[in-house]
TORKOL-4160 file (C-alpha; in steps of 0.2 Angstrom, whole numbers, padded with zeros to 4 digits, m for minus):
438
<pt num="1" X="m0497" Y="m0141" Z="m0171"/>
<pt num="2" X="m0514" Y="m0146" Z="m0171"/>
<pt num="3" X="m0526" Y="m0151" Z="m0190"/>
<pt num="4" X="m0538" Y="m0156" Z="m0198"/>
<pt num="5" X="m0549" Y="m0157" Z="m0214"/>
<pt num="6" X="m0563" Y="m0145" Z="m0212"/>
<pt num="7" X="m0564" Y="m0129" Z="m0216"/>
<pt num="8" X="m0570" Y="m0120" Z="m0204"/>
<pt num="9" X="m0573" Y="m0099" Z="m0195"/>
<pt num="10" X="m0555" Y="m0099" Z="m0194"/>
<pt num="11" X="m0556" Y="m0091" Z="m0213"/>
<pt num="12" X="m0564" Y="m0080" Z="m0225"/>
<pt num="13" X="m0567" Y="m0086" Z="m0243"/>
<pt num="14" X="m0566" Y="m0069" Z="m0255"/>
<pt num="15" X="m0569" Y="m0068" Z="m0271"/>
<pt num="16" X="m0563" Y="m0052" Z="m0282"/>
<pt num="17" X="m0557" Y="m0046" Z="m0299"/>
<pt num="18" X="m0539" Y="m0040" Z="m0300"/>
<pt num="19" X="m0539" Y="m0022" Z="m0301"/>
<pt num="20" X="m0525" Y="m0007" Z="m0302"/>
<pt num="21" X="m0526" Y="0010" Z="m0297"/>
<pt num="22" X="m0526" Y="0026" Z="m0311"/>
<pt num="23" X="m0506" Y="0023" Z="m0312"/>
<pt num="24" X="m0508" Y="0005" Z="m0319"/>
<pt num="25" X="m0502" Y="m0002" Z="m0301"/>
<pt num="26" X="m0511" Y="m0018" Z="m0293"/>
<pt num="27" X="m0523" Y="m0011" Z="m0278"/>
<pt num="28" X="m0516" Y="m0019" Z="m0262"/>
<pt num="29" X="m0529" Y="m0033" Z="m0262"/>
<pt num="30" X="m0521" Y="m0038" Z="m0278"/>
<pt num="31" X="m0503" Y="m0036" Z="m0275"/>
<pt num="32" X="m0507" Y="m0045" Z="m0258"/>
<pt num="33" X="m0511" Y="m0060" Z="m0268"/>
<pt num="34" X="m0500" Y="m0058" Z="m0280"/>
<pt num="35" X="m0487" Y="m0059" Z="m0267"/>
<pt num="36" X="m0495" Y="m0074" Z="m0260"/>
<pt num="37" X="m0494" Y="m0084" Z="m0276"/>
<pt num="38" X="m0474" Y="m0079" Z="m0278"/>
<pt num="39" X="m0473" Y="m0086" Z="m0259"/>
<pt num="40" X="m0482" Y="m0101" Z="m0264"/>
<pt num="41" X="m0471" Y="m0105" Z="m0281"/>
<pt num="42" X="m0453" Y="m0097" Z="m0274"/>
<pt num="43" X="m0454" Y="m0083" Z="m0285"/>
<pt num="44" X="m0446" Y="m0068" Z="m0282"/>
<pt num="45" X="m0459" Y="m0052" Z="m0283"/>
<pt num="46" X="m0455" Y="m0045" Z="m0297"/>
<pt num="47" X="m0452" Y="m0024" Z="m0298"/>
<pt num="48" X="m0465" Y="m0010" Z="m0297"/>
<pt num="49" X="m0465" Y="m0008" Z="m0316"/>
<pt num="50" X="m0466" Y="m0030" Z="m0318"/>
<pt num="51" X="m0480" Y="m0029" Z="m0303"/>
<pt num="52" X="m0491" Y="m0017" Z="m0315"/>
<pt num="53" X="m0484" Y="m0026" Z="m0331"/>
<pt num="54" X="m0491" Y="m0043" Z="m0320"/>
<pt num="55" X="m0506" Y="m0035" Z="m0315"/>
<pt num="56" X="m0512" Y="m0027" Z="m0332"/>
<pt num="57" X="m0511" Y="m0045" Z="m0340"/>
<pt num="58" X="m0521" Y="m0051" Z="m0326"/>
<pt num="59" X="m0536" Y="m0037" Z="m0329"/>
<pt num="60" X="m0534" Y="m0042" Z="m0347"/>
<pt num="61" X="m0538" Y="m0060" Z="m0346"/>
<pt num="62" X="m0553" Y="m0055" Z="m0333"/>
<pt num="63" X="m0546" Y="m0068" Z="m0322"/>
<pt num="64" X="m0557" Y="m0071" Z="m0304"/>
<pt num="65" X="m0548" Y="m0071" Z="m0290"/>
<pt num="66" X="m0550" Y="m0082" Z="m0272"/>
<pt num="67" X="m0542" Y="m0078" Z="m0257"/>
<pt num="68" X="m0541" Y="m0088" Z="m0241"/>
<pt num="69" X="m0539" Y="m0076" Z="m0226"/>
<pt num="70" X="m0536" Y="m0079" Z="m0207"/>
<pt num="71" X="m0547" Y="m0070" Z="m0198"/>
<pt num="72" X="m0536" Y="m0071" Z="m0183"/>
<pt num="73" X="m0519" Y="m0069" Z="m0189"/>
<pt num="74" X="m0503" Y="m0069" Z="m0179"/>
<pt num="75" X="m0496" Y="m0050" Z="m0176"/>
<pt num="76" X="m0483" Y="m0046" Z="m0189"/>
<pt num="77" X="m0488" Y="m0062" Z="m0199"/>
<pt num="78" X="m0490" Y="m0059" Z="m0217"/>
<pt num="79" X="m0508" Y="m0068" Z="m0213"/>
<pt num="80" X="m0513" Y="m0049" Z="m0208"/>
<pt num="81" X="m0515" Y="m0046" Z="m0227"/>
<pt num="82" X="m0509" Y="m0059" Z="m0237"/>
<pt num="83" X="m0521" Y="m0072" Z="m0241"/>
<pt num="84" X="m0516" Y="m0089" Z="m0234"/>
<pt num="85" X="m0525" Y="m0099" Z="m0249"/>
<pt num="86" X="m0523" Y="m0092" Z="m0268"/>
<pt num="87" X="m0534" Y="m0097" Z="m0283"/>
<pt num="88" X="m0540" Y="m0091" Z="m0299"/>
<pt num="89" X="m0550" Y="m0094" Z="m0314"/>
<pt num="90" X="m0553" Y="m0086" Z="m0332"/>
<pt num="91" X="m0559" Y="m0091" Z="m0350"/>
<pt num="92" X="m0548" Y="m0099" Z="m0360"/>
<pt num="93" X="m0553" Y="m0108" Z="m0377"/>
<pt num="94" X="m0549" Y="m0127" Z="m0379"/>
<pt num="95" X="m0549" Y="m0135" Z="m0397"/>
<pt num="96" X="m0555" Y="m0149" Z="m0403"/>
<pt num="97" X="m0545" Y="m0148" Z="m0420"/>
<pt num="98" X="m0550" Y="m0142" Z="m0437"/>
<pt num="99" X="m0563" Y="m0127" Z="m0429"/>
<pt num="100" X="m0572" Y="m0136" Z="m0418"/>
<pt num="101" X="m0569" Y="m0130" Z="m0399"/>
<pt num="102" X="m0575" Y="m0126" Z="m0381"/>
<pt num="103" X="m0574" Y="m0113" Z="m0368"/>
<pt num="104" X="m0564" Y="m0122" Z="m0352"/>
<pt num="105" X="m0563" Y="m0113" Z="m0335"/>
<pt num="106" X="m0546" Y="m0110" Z="m0333"/>
<pt num="107" X="m0536" Y="m0113" Z="m0318"/>
<pt num="108" X="m0522" Y="m0107" Z="m0311"/>
<pt num="109" X="m0510" Y="m0100" Z="m0296"/>
<pt num="110" X="m0517" Y="m0113" Z="m0284"/>
<pt num="111" X="m0508" Y="m0112" Z="m0267"/>
<pt num="112" X="m0509" Y="m0116" Z="m0248"/>
<pt num="113" X="m0499" Y="m0109" Z="m0235"/>
<pt num="114" X="m0488" Y="m0123" Z="m0228"/>
<pt num="115" X="m0494" Y="m0117" Z="m0208"/>
<pt num="116" X="m0512" Y="m0119" Z="m0214"/>
<pt num="117" X="m0512" Y="m0136" Z="m0224"/>
<pt num="118" X="m0524" Y="m0151" Z="m0220"/>
<pt num="119" X="m0538" Y="m0139" Z="m0216"/>
<pt num="120" X="m0548" Y="m0141" Z="m0230"/>
<pt num="121" X="m0542" Y="m0124" Z="m0240"/>
<pt num="122" X="m0540" Y="m0132" Z="m0257"/>
<pt num="123" X="m0556" Y="m0143" Z="m0257"/>
<pt num="124" X="m0565" Y="m0127" Z="m0251"/>
<pt num="125" X="m0558" Y="m0116" Z="m0264"/>
<pt num="126" X="m0560" Y="m0130" Z="m0279"/>
<pt num="127" X="m0578" Y="m0133" Z="m0275"/>
<pt num="128" X="m0583" Y="m0114" Z="m0274"/>
<pt num="129" X="m0573" Y="m0111" Z="m0292"/>
<pt num="130" X="m0583" Y="m0126" Z="m0300"/>
<pt num="131" X="m0599" Y="m0122" Z="m0293"/>
<pt num="132" X="m0596" Y="m0105" Z="m0300"/>
<pt num="133" X="m0591" Y="m0112" Z="m0314"/>
<pt num="134" X="m0606" Y="m0124" Z="m0316"/>
<pt num="135" X="m0616" Y="m0106" Z="m0313"/>
<pt num="136" X="m0607" Y="m0097" Z="m0329"/>
<pt num="137" X="m0611" Y="m0109" Z="m0340"/>
<pt num="138" X="m0595" Y="m0119" Z="m0341"/>
<pt num="139" X="m0595" Y="m0140" Z="m0347"/>
<pt num="140" X="m0578" Y="m0140" Z="m0341"/>
<pt num="141" X="m0563" Y="m0135" Z="m0331"/>
<pt num="142" X="m0543" Y="m0136" Z="m0336"/>
<pt num="143" X="m0528" Y="m0133" Z="m0328"/>
<pt num="144" X="m0508" Y="m0137" Z="m0331"/>
<pt num="145" X="m0502" Y="m0145" Z="m0316"/>
<pt num="146" X="m0486" Y="m0140" Z="m0303"/>
<pt num="147" X="m0488" Y="m0158" Z="m0297"/>
<pt num="148" X="m0496" Y="m0173" Z="m0303"/>
<pt num="149" X="m0504" Y="m0182" Z="m0289"/>
<pt num="150" X="m0517" Y="m0166" Z="m0282"/>
<pt num="151" X="m0530" Y="m0165" Z="m0294"/>
<pt num="152" X="m0539" Y="m0181" Z="m0297"/>
<pt num="153" X="m0547" Y="m0182" Z="m0280"/>
<pt num="154" X="m0557" Y="m0165" Z="m0288"/>
<pt num="155" X="m0563" Y="m0177" Z="m0307"/>
<pt num="156" X="m0548" Y="m0171" Z="m0314"/>
<pt num="157" X="m0539" Y="m0181" Z="m0328"/>
<pt num="158" X="m0524" Y="m0177" Z="m0337"/>
<pt num="159" X="m0529" Y="m0178" Z="m0355"/>
<pt num="160" X="m0512" Y="m0173" Z="m0363"/>
<pt num="161" X="m0493" Y="m0179" Z="m0360"/>
<pt num="162" X="m0479" Y="m0170" Z="m0365"/>
<pt num="163" X="m0460" Y="m0174" Z="m0367"/>
<pt num="164" X="m0445" Y="m0167" Z="m0365"/>
<pt num="165" X="m0432" Y="m0171" Z="m0377"/>
<pt num="166" X="m0413" Y="m0170" Z="m0384"/>
<pt num="167" X="m0407" Y="m0172" Z="m0402"/>
<pt num="168" X="m0388" Y="m0174" Z="m0403"/>
<pt num="169" X="m0381" Y="m0163" Z="m0418"/>
<pt num="170" X="m0369" Y="m0175" Z="m0426"/>
<pt num="171" X="m0380" Y="m0189" Z="m0429"/>
<pt num="172" X="m0397" Y="m0181" Z="m0435"/>
<pt num="173" X="m0394" Y="m0174" Z="m0452"/>
<pt num="174" X="m0398" Y="m0177" Z="m0465"/>
<pt num="175" X="m0416" Y="m0178" Z="m0463"/>
<pt num="176" X="m0422" Y="m0197" Z="m0473"/>
<pt num="177" X="m0434" Y="m0186" Z="m0485"/>
<pt num="178" X="m0432" Y="m0167" Z="m0490"/>
<pt num="179" X="m0439" Y="m0153" Z="m0483"/>
<pt num="180" X="m0449" Y="m0141" Z="m0492"/>
<pt num="181" X="m0450" Y="m0120" Z="m0492"/>
<pt num="182" X="m0439" Y="m0107" Z="m0483"/>
<pt num="183" X="m0433" Y="m0103" Z="m0468"/>
<pt num="184" X="m0425" Y="m0085" Z="m0465"/>
<pt num="185" X="m0421" Y="m0078" Z="m0446"/>
<pt num="186" X="m0431" Y="m0063" Z="m0440"/>
<pt num="187" X="m0430" Y="m0052" Z="m0426"/>
<pt num="188" X="m0442" Y="m0056" Z="m0411"/>
<pt num="189" X="m0448" Y="m0039" Z="m0412"/>
<pt num="190" X="m0455" Y="m0043" Z="m0431"/>
<pt num="191" X="m0461" Y="m0061" Z="m0424"/>
<pt num="192" X="m0471" Y="m0050" Z="m0413"/>
<pt num="193" X="m0479" Y="m0037" Z="m0420"/>
<pt num="194" X="m0493" Y="m0049" Z="m0429"/>
<pt num="195" X="m0486" Y="m0063" Z="m0440"/>
<pt num="196" X="m0481" Y="m0074" Z="m0424"/>
<pt num="197" X="m0501" Y="m0074" Z="m0416"/>
<pt num="198" X="m0507" Y="m0077" Z="m0435"/>
<pt num="199" X="m0497" Y="m0094" Z="m0435"/>
<pt num="200" X="m0502" Y="m0098" Z="m0418"/>
<pt num="201" X="m0521" Y="m0095" Z="m0423"/>
<pt num="202" X="m0519" Y="m0109" Z="m0437"/>
<pt num="203" X="m0509" Y="m0119" Z="m0426"/>
<pt num="204" X="m0523" Y="m0117" Z="m0413"/>
<pt num="205" X="m0537" Y="m0121" Z="m0425"/>
<pt num="206" X="m0531" Y="m0135" Z="m0432"/>
<pt num="207" X="m0522" Y="m0146" Z="m0416"/>
<pt num="208" X="m0531" Y="m0155" Z="m0405"/>
<pt num="209" X="m0527" Y="m0152" Z="m0386"/>
<pt num="210" X="m0522" Y="m0133" Z="m0391"/>
<pt num="211" X="m0527" Y="m0120" Z="m0380"/>
<pt num="212" X="m0526" Y="m0099" Z="m0383"/>
<pt num="213" X="m0513" Y="m0090" Z="m0372"/>
<pt num="214" X="m0514" Y="m0080" Z="m0358"/>
<pt num="215" X="m0508" Y="m0060" Z="m0362"/>
<pt num="216" X="m0494" Y="m0062" Z="m0352"/>
<pt num="217" X="m0486" Y="m0079" Z="m0361"/>
<pt num="218" X="m0483" Y="m0069" Z="m0379"/>
<pt num="219" X="m0469" Y="m0058" Z="m0374"/>
<pt num="220" X="m0461" Y="m0075" Z="m0366"/>
<pt num="221" X="m0462" Y="m0085" Z="m0382"/>
<pt num="222" X="m0459" Y="m0073" Z="m0395"/>
<pt num="223" X="m0442" Y="m0067" Z="m0383"/>
<pt num="224" X="m0443" Y="m0050" Z="m0378"/>
<pt num="225" X="m0443" Y="m0055" Z="m0359"/>
<pt num="226" X="m0438" Y="m0069" Z="m0348"/>
<pt num="227" X="m0448" Y="m0079" Z="m0338"/>
<pt num="228" X="m0445" Y="m0067" Z="m0323"/>
<pt num="229" X="m0452" Y="m0053" Z="m0332"/>
<pt num="230" X="m0434" Y="m0045" Z="m0337"/>
<pt num="231" X="m0430" Y="m0042" Z="m0357"/>
<pt num="232" X="m0423" Y="m0055" Z="m0364"/>
<pt num="233" X="m0408" Y="m0052" Z="m0374"/>
<pt num="234" X="m0404" Y="m0067" Z="m0379"/>
<pt num="235" X="m0416" Y="m0075" Z="m0388"/>
<pt num="236" X="m0416" Y="m0076" Z="m0410"/>
<pt num="237" X="m0431" Y="m0079" Z="m0421"/>
<pt num="238" X="m0436" Y="m0087" Z="m0436"/>
<pt num="239" X="m0449" Y="m0092" Z="m0449"/>
<pt num="240" X="m0454" Y="m0104" Z="m0461"/>
<pt num="241" X="m0464" Y="m0101" Z="m0477"/>
<pt num="242" X="m0470" Y="m0112" Z="m0491"/>
<pt num="243" X="m0463" Y="m0113" Z="m0507"/>
<pt num="244" X="m0466" Y="m0099" Z="m0521"/>
<pt num="245" X="m0476" Y="m0090" Z="m0504"/>
<pt num="246" X="m0473" Y="m0074" Z="m0494"/>
<pt num="247" X="m0486" Y="m0082" Z="m0480"/>
<pt num="248" X="m0477" Y="m0087" Z="m0463"/>
<pt num="249" X="m0482" Y="m0105" Z="m0459"/>
<pt num="250" X="m0470" Y="m0109" Z="m0444"/>
<pt num="251" X="m0461" Y="m0100" Z="m0432"/>
<pt num="252" X="m0446" Y="m0104" Z="m0418"/>
<pt num="253" X="m0438" Y="m0096" Z="m0404"/>
<pt num="254" X="m0421" Y="m0101" Z="m0395"/>
<pt num="255" X="m0409" Y="m0097" Z="m0385"/>
<pt num="256" X="m0390" Y="m0104" Z="m0385"/>
<pt num="257" X="m0383" Y="m0110" Z="m0366"/>
<pt num="258" X="m0366" Y="m0118" Z="m0361"/>
<pt num="259" X="m0370" Y="m0135" Z="m0352"/>
<pt num="260" X="m0361" Y="m0145" Z="m0343"/>
<pt num="261" X="m0350" Y="m0150" Z="m0356"/>
<pt num="262" X="m0359" Y="m0147" Z="m0370"/>
<pt num="263" X="m0366" Y="m0131" Z="m0380"/>
<pt num="264" X="m0387" Y="m0134" Z="m0378"/>
<pt num="265" X="m0398" Y="m0124" Z="m0391"/>
<pt num="266" X="m0415" Y="m0123" Z="m0380"/>
<pt num="267" X="m0431" Y="m0119" Z="m0389"/>
<pt num="268" X="m0442" Y="m0106" Z="m0382"/>
<pt num="269" X="m0457" Y="m0110" Z="m0394"/>
<pt num="270" X="m0462" Y="m0121" Z="m0407"/>
<pt num="271" X="m0478" Y="m0116" Z="m0418"/>
<pt num="272" X="m0483" Y="m0124" Z="m0434"/>
<pt num="273" X="m0497" Y="m0123" Z="m0443"/>
<pt num="274" X="m0492" Y="m0135" Z="m0457"/>
<pt num="275" X="m0481" Y="m0153" Z="m0456"/>
<pt num="276" X="m0470" Y="m0148" Z="m0470"/>
<pt num="277" X="m0463" Y="m0131" Z="m0457"/>
<pt num="278" X="m0462" Y="m0142" Z="m0443"/>
<pt num="279" X="m0450" Y="m0152" Z="m0451"/>
<pt num="280" X="m0441" Y="m0136" Z="m0460"/>
<pt num="281" X="m0441" Y="m0129" Z="m0444"/>
<pt num="282" X="m0432" Y="m0144" Z="m0435"/>
<pt num="283" X="m0420" Y="m0146" Z="m0448"/>
<pt num="284" X="m0414" Y="m0127" Z="m0446"/>
<pt num="285" X="m0411" Y="m0131" Z="m0429"/>
<pt num="286" X="m0400" Y="m0144" Z="m0431"/>
<pt num="287" X="m0390" Y="m0137" Z="m0443"/>
<pt num="288" X="m0384" Y="m0121" Z="m0432"/>
<pt num="289" X="m0366" Y="m0123" Z="m0430"/>
<pt num="290" X="m0358" Y="m0122" Z="m0412"/>
<pt num="291" X="m0369" Y="m0131" Z="m0400"/>
<pt num="292" X="m0370" Y="m0150" Z="m0398"/>
<pt num="293" X="m0390" Y="m0153" Z="m0393"/>
<pt num="294" X="m0405" Y="m0147" Z="m0396"/>
<pt num="295" X="m0418" Y="m0147" Z="m0382"/>
<pt num="296" X="m0436" Y="m0146" Z="m0384"/>
<pt num="297" X="m0447" Y="m0146" Z="m0366"/>
<pt num="298" X="m0465" Y="m0147" Z="m0378"/>
<pt num="299" X="m0463" Y="m0162" Z="m0390"/>
<pt num="300" X="m0480" Y="m0172" Z="m0393"/>
<pt num="301" X="m0479" Y="m0191" Z="m0389"/>
<pt num="302" X="m0477" Y="m0198" Z="m0408"/>
<pt num="303" X="m0466" Y="m0182" Z="m0411"/>
<pt num="304" X="m0465" Y="m0186" Z="m0432"/>
<pt num="305" X="m0444" Y="m0178" Z="m0432"/>
<pt num="306" X="m0441" Y="m0195" Z="m0425"/>
<pt num="307" X="m0444" Y="m0205" Z="m0441"/>
<pt num="308" X="m0436" Y="m0189" Z="m0450"/>
<pt num="309" X="m0422" Y="m0190" Z="m0442"/>
<pt num="310" X="m0407" Y="m0198" Z="m0453"/>
<pt num="311" X="m0402" Y="m0209" Z="m0435"/>
<pt num="312" X="m0416" Y="m0209" Z="m0423"/>
<pt num="313" X="m0406" Y="m0213" Z="m0409"/>
<pt num="314" X="m0400" Y="m0195" Z="m0411"/>
<pt num="315" X="m0419" Y="m0192" Z="m0401"/>
<pt num="316" X="m0417" Y="m0193" Z="m0381"/>
<pt num="317" X="m0432" Y="m0191" Z="m0372"/>
<pt num="318" X="m0427" Y="m0183" Z="m0356"/>
<pt num="319" X="m0444" Y="m0184" Z="m0347"/>
<pt num="320" X="m0460" Y="m0187" Z="m0349"/>
<pt num="321" X="m0474" Y="m0180" Z="m0338"/>
<pt num="322" X="m0494" Y="m0173" Z="m0338"/>
<pt num="323" X="m0496" Y="m0158" Z="m0348"/>
<pt num="324" X="m0517" Y="m0153" Z="m0349"/>
<pt num="325" X="m0529" Y="m0157" Z="m0336"/>
<pt num="326" X="m0547" Y="m0160" Z="m0339"/>
<pt num="327" X="m0563" Y="m0158" Z="m0326"/>
<pt num="328" X="m0579" Y="m0165" Z="m0333"/>
<pt num="329" X="m0593" Y="m0152" Z="m0327"/>
<pt num="330" X="m0607" Y="m0157" Z="m0341"/>
<pt num="331" X="m0607" Y="m0172" Z="m0350"/>
<pt num="332" X="m0619" Y="m0171" Z="m0363"/>
<pt num="333" X="m0611" Y="m0152" Z="m0366"/>
<pt num="334" X="m0593" Y="m0158" Z="m0368"/>
<pt num="335" X="m0596" Y="m0175" Z="m0377"/>
<pt num="336" X="m0608" Y="m0164" Z="m0392"/>
<pt num="337" X="m0596" Y="m0150" Z="m0394"/>
<pt num="338" X="m0582" Y="m0162" Z="m0401"/>
<pt num="339" X="m0582" Y="m0173" Z="m0418"/>
<pt num="340" X="m0581" Y="m0189" Z="m0418"/>
<pt num="341" X="m0570" Y="m0203" Z="m0432"/>
<pt num="342" X="m0581" Y="m0215" Z="m0431"/>
<pt num="343" X="m0603" Y="m0219" Z="m0430"/>
<pt num="344" X="m0608" Y="m0228" Z="m0418"/>
<pt num="345" X="m0618" Y="m0228" Z="m0401"/>
<pt num="346" X="m0611" Y="m0231" Z="m0382"/>
<pt num="347" X="m0619" Y="m0230" Z="m0366"/>
<pt num="348" X="m0606" Y="m0222" Z="m0350"/>
<pt num="349" X="m0608" Y="m0223" Z="m0331"/>
<pt num="350" X="m0600" Y="m0209" Z="m0327"/>
<pt num="351" X="m0597" Y="m0208" Z="m0307"/>
<pt num="352" X="m0592" Y="m0192" Z="m0298"/>
<pt num="353" X="m0589" Y="m0188" Z="m0280"/>
<pt num="354" X="m0592" Y="m0169" Z="m0281"/>
<pt num="355" X="m0608" Y="m0174" Z="m0291"/>
<pt num="356" X="m0607" Y="m0160" Z="m0306"/>
<pt num="357" X="m0606" Y="m0176" Z="m0319"/>
<pt num="358" X="m0613" Y="m0191" Z="m0311"/>
<pt num="359" X="m0625" Y="m0200" Z="m0321"/>
<pt num="360" X="m0628" Y="m0212" Z="m0335"/>
<pt num="361" X="m0628" Y="m0207" Z="m0352"/>
<pt num="362" X="m0629" Y="m0212" Z="m0370"/>
<pt num="363" X="m0617" Y="m0205" Z="m0385"/>
<pt num="364" X="m0624" Y="m0207" Z="m0402"/>
<pt num="365" X="m0615" Y="m0203" Z="m0416"/>
<pt num="366" X="m0622" Y="m0199" Z="m0435"/>
<pt num="367" X="m0610" Y="m0191" Z="m0448"/>
<pt num="368" X="m0596" Y="m0188" Z="m0434"/>
<pt num="369" X="m0610" Y="m0176" Z="m0423"/>
<pt num="370" X="m0614" Y="m0185" Z="m0406"/>
<pt num="371" X="m0628" Y="m0184" Z="m0395"/>
<pt num="372" X="m0630" Y="m0188" Z="m0380"/>
<pt num="373" X="m0645" Y="m0193" Z="m0368"/>
<pt num="374" X="m0645" Y="m0195" Z="m0350"/>
<pt num="375" X="m0655" Y="m0211" Z="m0344"/>
<pt num="376" X="m0649" Y="m0209" Z="m0327"/>
<pt num="377" X="m0647" Y="m0195" Z="m0313"/>
<pt num="378" X="m0634" Y="m0209" Z="m0306"/>
<pt num="379" X="m0620" Y="m0223" Z="m0313"/>
<pt num="380" X="m0632" Y="m0237" Z="m0309"/>
<pt num="381" X="m0640" Y="m0240" Z="m0324"/>
<pt num="382" X="m0635" Y="m0251" Z="m0338"/>
<pt num="383" X="m0618" Y="m0245" Z="m0346"/>
<pt num="384" X="m0608" Y="m0252" Z="m0361"/>
<pt num="385" X="m0593" Y="m0242" Z="m0351"/>
<pt num="386" X="m0592" Y="m0237" Z="m0332"/>
<pt num="387" X="m0579" Y="m0223" Z="m0327"/>
<pt num="388" X="m0575" Y="m0210" Z="m0316"/>
<pt num="389" X="m0577" Y="m0192" Z="m0322"/>
<pt num="390" X="m0558" Y="m0189" Z="m0319"/>
<pt num="391" X="m0557" Y="m0204" Z="m0333"/>
<pt num="392" X="m0571" Y="m0196" Z="m0343"/>
<pt num="393" X="m0559" Y="m0180" Z="m0343"/>
<pt num="394" X="m0544" Y="m0190" Z="m0351"/>
<pt num="395" X="m0550" Y="m0199" Z="m0365"/>
<pt num="396" X="m0559" Y="m0183" Z="m0369"/>
<pt num="397" X="m0547" Y="m0177" Z="m0385"/>
<pt num="398" X="m0542" Y="m0191" Z="m0388"/>
<pt num="399" X="m0524" Y="m0191" Z="m0385"/>
<pt num="400" X="m0526" Y="m0205" Z="m0372"/>
<pt num="401" X="m0534" Y="m0224" Z="m0374"/>
<pt num="402" X="m0550" Y="m0231" Z="m0365"/>
<pt num="403" X="m0544" Y="m0246" Z="m0371"/>
<pt num="404" X="m0527" Y="m0241" Z="m0360"/>
<pt num="405" X="m0536" Y="m0236" Z="m0344"/>
<pt num="406" X="m0548" Y="m0254" Z="m0347"/>
<pt num="407" X="m0532" Y="m0262" Z="m0345"/>
<pt num="408" X="m0526" Y="m0250" Z="m0330"/>
<pt num="409" X="m0544" Y="m0256" Z="m0321"/>
<pt num="410" X="m0549" Y="m0237" Z="m0321"/>
<pt num="411" X="m0565" Y="m0242" Z="m0338"/>
<pt num="412" X="m0575" Y="m0256" Z="m0333"/>
<pt num="413" X="m0582" Y="m0264" Z="m0348"/>
<pt num="414" X="m0596" Y="m0279" Z="m0348"/>
<pt num="415" X="m0590" Y="m0281" Z="m0367"/>
<pt num="416" X="m0570" Y="m0281" Z="m0370"/>
<pt num="417" X="m0576" Y="m0271" Z="m0387"/>
<pt num="418" X="m0583" Y="m0256" Z="m0379"/>
<pt num="419" X="m0567" Y="m0248" Z="m0375"/>
<pt num="420" X="m0562" Y="m0250" Z="m0392"/>
<pt num="421" X="m0576" Y="m0244" Z="m0400"/>
<pt num="422" X="m0576" Y="m0229" Z="m0388"/>
<pt num="423" X="m0556" Y="m0225" Z="m0392"/>
<pt num="424" X="m0560" Y="m0227" Z="m0411"/>
<pt num="425" X="m0575" Y="m0214" Z="m0409"/>
<pt num="426" X="m0565" Y="m0202" Z="m0400"/>
<pt num="427" X="m0549" Y="m0202" Z="m0414"/>
<pt num="428" X="m0545" Y="m0187" Z="m0420"/>
<pt num="429" X="m0538" Y="m0181" Z="m0436"/>
<pt num="430" X="m0521" Y="m0175" Z="m0430"/>
<pt num="431" X="m0511" Y="m0180" Z="m0415"/>
<pt num="432" X="m0515" Y="m0169" Z="m0400"/>
<pt num="433" X="m0502" Y="m0156" Z="m0396"/>
<pt num="434" X="m0502" Y="m0145" Z="m0382"/>
<pt num="435" X="m0491" Y="m0130" Z="m0381"/>
<pt num="436" X="m0498" Y="m0116" Z="m0369"/>
<pt num="437" X="m0494" Y="m0118" Z="m0350"/>
<pt num="438" X="m0504" Y="m0108" Z="m0339"/>
């Protein structure tokens, strides 16, 4: 089959809002888009109740759908009604920590039909979406990716990584320092009635890299439904309270599964507003009988439980991968929205193949607050650091170091002290931890 990289008149790009009918069922255009996404991610199509529930979530999150449609589809093919490419965006807040935050243009559900690859569909959808993001006032776009090699060419940089870890119970306890507070088992329904969201709000406000959750995520993390939308029957929940307090400051949901030769306790969600809650909930999980391993797929890179374990070799990293990706659209707006750890001045020359963020910018930080002056309309001006917009996105939260990117050849500096200064300025008060997928 002949192919090229040009988006041409074979296709029609349509932007629309998801809608439902009087009975709550998705309208035909909305359901066709949903079916195309399911095909792209190898997901079964839900029953009528599940489809209506998903559509209501899209409407509640005020998503904007994109679809690329063949103008002359083959008779009998799904392309007669389904889009060959899908894309959505919606508003999602990203926390810098301690209350500072910025709204991002969150991108999701990106698929292209295999029969239409290398026709420029993804680039056309991405360009349209980012242009709309700029028009809507977003300073940065965000996404979580199913593949790690797709999005850098569009200016996205990986700003947070995460680890899937396993802790072997027989070697983990006792912890080296005593925990505090009280852990109590609760029902998922009680957690979902309001307590869980209140804990997440506290976690979100204090934690760099945290992002608010989609409407459809809550029933899953609270243990009410599985990822396929069906009722969950095997998830348990517990909460932590500080000493002499009725206020809940942490929760965990989990299930236990028989594995190959071992029983694994799988953490569904672990949310903590204090370090004490995090350690106490881990101690509780490790004390549950009739399982061999506690598995957690959202561990941050400097997980304090490693230092707390009685034997730190009980902690195994199964896998590490990218989590949140950021794409800067407005450099001054992004850099002035976050706090800084160290005062100082630095000039950044930013390249951007798509043109949104290209320029030379001076960042001045006084008393932890930044001001930005654009000194040149392109990246040719005098600068302390030269970097691509993807690498600016990577270092924004403070989880990725400019020093590391300089060592990788991605950040270029005349003065070798400049990457270290930028790193010091960006260092957050707490370690970034993203536990939200979208």
